[in-house]
N, C-alpha and C positions, 0 to 999 in steps of 0.2 A: 126771578132771576134764576140760572140753571145754578146747580153745584159748582159747575167746571167755569161758568164766570165769575160764581163769589169767589173762589181761589183765585183767580185770575187778577184780580183787579186789586191786591192786595199791596202792587209796586211792582214797579219795571224789571228790577233785579233783585235777584235776591240767592245766595247761596244757601243750603239745606240739607243739614244731615240727615242721611235715609238711614234705616234699618238693615238689619244683615249679620250674622256673626261670621266671622270670618276672620281667623286668626293669622291668616297672611296677610293681613292688609294693616293687621290692628297691633299698636304698639303696648306695652305692658303699662299700667296706670302707673304714675308716681304717688308716692306716700302724700295722703292729704287732699287730694284730688279730688273733687267733686263728682259724684257718682253720675252726672252729665257731663257729658263732653262736648264742649263747644266746637262750632267751626273755626277754621283758620280766618276766615273772611264773613264779615256780616257787613253786607250792604241793604237796604232796604230791607225787607222783610225777614227774618230769620225763624226757622222752629229747630227746637232741641228735643232731640230722642235720648235712649237711654246709654249706658255707656258699652251696650253692646253694638254702638251705631261704628260703620265703618266707609261708608261713602258720605260723599255728599254731592250735590246739585248746582251746578251754574246757568241762570239761562242767559242766552244772549238772542239780540235782535227785538224788535217787538211785539209784546204777546198778539196773538189772533191774527199774526200777519205768515207770507211765506218764508220771510227769515228767522223767524224765533226757532229755538235751537235750545235743547237741553243737554249741557254735556255735565260729563262724570268725572267726579273725583276721589283718589283716597284721600278719605278726610284726614288722615293721620299726618300726612308728608303734604297733602296739598297737590301732589302730581296728577294728572289728569290720565285718565283711563277708558279703555273702551268697554262700555257695557255688553257688548255682543262678547269681546273675546278674553277681555281680562278678567272678569268679575265669575268667579271658579262656578262652575255647575253644581259641584257639593260643596257643603258647607266643611269645611276643613276640622276636625273632630268630632263631626258627626256621626253617630253609631246606629242610623237609623235608613236604611239602604233605600227608603222610599222618601225620604227627605231631601229638598232640594231648595237651590236659591232662584226666585223668582222677579225679574225687572217688573216693576209697575211701570207699564204705559199710559192707562186708562182707567182713572178711579173710576167705582161704581158710580151710576145713574147721570154721567155726564156722557156727551156727544161725541165731543170734537175726536176724529180718529187719529189719534197720537200713535208714532210708534218707532221702533230704533231703526236708523235710516240706514240702511244694510250698504248701501252705495256712497258713503260719504265717510273721508276717514275721520276716525276715532267716533262714529258710530253714535251720535246725539240722537236723544230723542226729537222727533220733529211732527210736525202736521199731515198727513199725505194730501196728497192735491191731484183732482180730475179736472181736465178742459180748463186748466189755469183756474182752479178755486180751489180753497181748503174743502178738504171733506169732513162732511159729519154725518154718522147715523141719524137714519129719520126714529123719531117715535111710534112705532108700530103697532099700535093699540091691544092690550092694556098696557104694554114695555114702554118704560122711558128711560132711554138712552142705552149704556152697556150695563145688564142685568148682574155682570158680576165685577169685581176688579179683574181687569184683563192687561195681560204683560207677555214674556216670554220668558224662555229658559235658556240662560246665558251660553255658549259652548257647545249648541246645537245648530244642526243647519239641517233643512231638508232640501239635498243635493236636487237639482232639477234636471240631471242627465242620471238619477235614478228611480228606475221601475218600480213603485213599490209593489211586491206580492200580493197583497193582501188586497187594493183598492184599483191595479194595473194601471195608475196614473203617476207620472211623476210629480217629484216634488215641487214645492213654490216658491223655492229657493230664500226662504227665510227661516229665522229660530222657531223653535217648535211655540204654538201658542198657548197659554195657559188660562185659563178661567178660574179665582181663585172663590169660593163660595162662601166664606164666612160672613159673620154679620157686620166687621169691623169697613167703613169705608176708605180704603189705604189713600196715600199719596202720591200724584206722579214722583216717579222717580226713585220711590221707595225700592230697597230690595229686601225682600222677605223671606223667611224660610218655609216653604211648603210641604203639606205632605200629600202624594200624588194617592187620587182615588180611582181613577179612570180614565178613559179617551173617548170622542168620537171622531169619527172617520169622516168629514165633509167633503166634499168633492168642489172645488170652488172654480169655474171654470176650465173645468177638464183637468185641474190639478188637485193633488193631495194633501190634503190642508188640516193635518192634526191638530184637536182641539183638547190638551190635557186637562181633567178635571182634579182641581187642588183643593186644601182648605190649610189656612195659615195655622202654624202647629200651633199660636197661643190664644186659638178661637174658644170657644166654650163647647163647640160639639166636635173638638179636634179628637178628644179621646173616645169616640163613641164611634165616628166614621175611619173607616179603615178600607172600604172596598168600595165598589158603584152601586151594591145593593144597599150600603148603609142609608144613602143620601133617598134612597126610594122610602126606606123608612121613618128616617127622621126628618126629611124635609120632602113629604110628597107633594108629589107637581114639579118639582123643581125640573126633573131631567126633562120633563116633557115640555116646560117653560125654555129650557135652555135650547131644544132642539127648534121649537118652533119659531125662537129667534132668530137662529143661525137660517135656518128655511127662508125667510118673509125678509132680514132685514134689506136688502137690496132692490125689492120689488117697486117702493117708491122711487125709487131712481131710473125705473124700467128696465130693471134686470131679470132674469126669470127666477123662480125657485134654485136655491140650492139644493143640491142632493146628497147622500150620505151613503157609505158603503155598509155591509151587515144590516140590510134592512132596517136604517134607522136604529139601531139598539147600540149602547152602549157598551165598549168593554171592559174587562176590569182590571182591575190593578196592576196585575202582573202583565197582562197584553202591554198596559202602558208604558211599562219599566223597560219592555221592550223595544220598545219604540224609542223611548228617550236614549238608551242604550245603542242603538243604532243609528241614529238623527247625532250623538255626542261623536262617535267612528266617522261619519261625513265632515263633521268640524275638523276633526282630527287630519283628516284626508286632505282638506282645504288648508288648514294651517301650515302643512310643511310640501304645499305645491303637488301634491299628487294626485289633482284633480282639478276640472276648468273650473276657474274662479266664480265664473257666470256674473260679472260683473261687481261680485260683492269685495269690499274696502277692507283688508284683513291687517290694517296697522294695529299694532299692541304694545304695549311696552313691557309686558309678565310675561308673556307664553311661551317659555323655556323651550329651546330648539325652532323654534319659529321662523320659517323664511321672511316674515314678515313684521319683526321687531325693528319699532323706532326709539330714539333715545326720546327722553323726559322735555330735552329743548326742543325738538321737532314735534312733538306734540303740544307743547304751550304755542308755536308760532301756527298750529294749524287750528287752534282755538283763537287765538290772539285775530286769525283772517276771518271771523265768523260778524256777522253784522253787528253794530252796537247797539244797545238798547234803545227806546224810543217810546214814544204816546202808545199806550193801550191802544190797540184799533178797535172799534165796535163789534159788535155780532147780531148779525140780521136774527130779529126776533123770530121768524119764523123756524127758526130752529127748532122752535119750543112747541109747533106744531104736533097735532095727533096726524095720525095715518093708519087707515081703517086699510085693513088687506083681509080679501075673500083668498080662502083657501080652497074652495071648490071647484 
């Protein structure tokens, strides 16, 4: 049984507190309160994280189905939020300019292609669909599923109308993709603080698709990994494996190899920080109706000055309209098969 299957088989509905230091959404701890903060609702399986936890997730729809959604809440108030727009890119109070909030969409070793649904109101995490089938990445030998915790930086957007000066390709209409390379297997829906180390410039079907390399600030290697070359020193072979994974992962589905800018060489931390700054600016343009939204659902409940702010009650209505939970649907065992991809 795969890691994703094990995690999903534990209940049809759960509300899960997820990590992320965020003083904007956190209330002070009352006297004598336990060092663990409980979620407001506990239906099915609940997991508890540290007192720094600021967000919760709520699952809707049957797991392993096209109706499955993961919505986000402010853990203190219980109000629904958009993980794309309402979670800040920079953790409030952080003194390190290379540290950002990451929303975990896909835990390491799992196969389901889960992602923030940018075109749905309140932007829940859902599984991508192609040709009316749920998408799972293939296990391209020797890799199994995703080889990092994979997710996105909130409040960033690769504008599809913007032609990047480096790649000479337009953006892919998504938030920035993030690969967290630490040792812990994260949980879907976690919001974790990560330190930026570098970036890969993948060209995916003619679009710029940046892959930001990061490490969880709590990881044992976080103190010695400060730039992309530190990955080569302390995790030999990992950069090469990452390039290989992105190059070949679509081949079993009949697609060609993906290509990369910069002769398939990663760029350093400063370059990555510049990309983050620019895509955050593109997101700000989106929020203030200064660019074509390109189908993006921009509803939010906290973004000051946004042209798309909705009430807490409206956000509740959006989530309430999602399909009800139901029996967990089975997963095709073929998902665990090996695929051998020749690179010659």
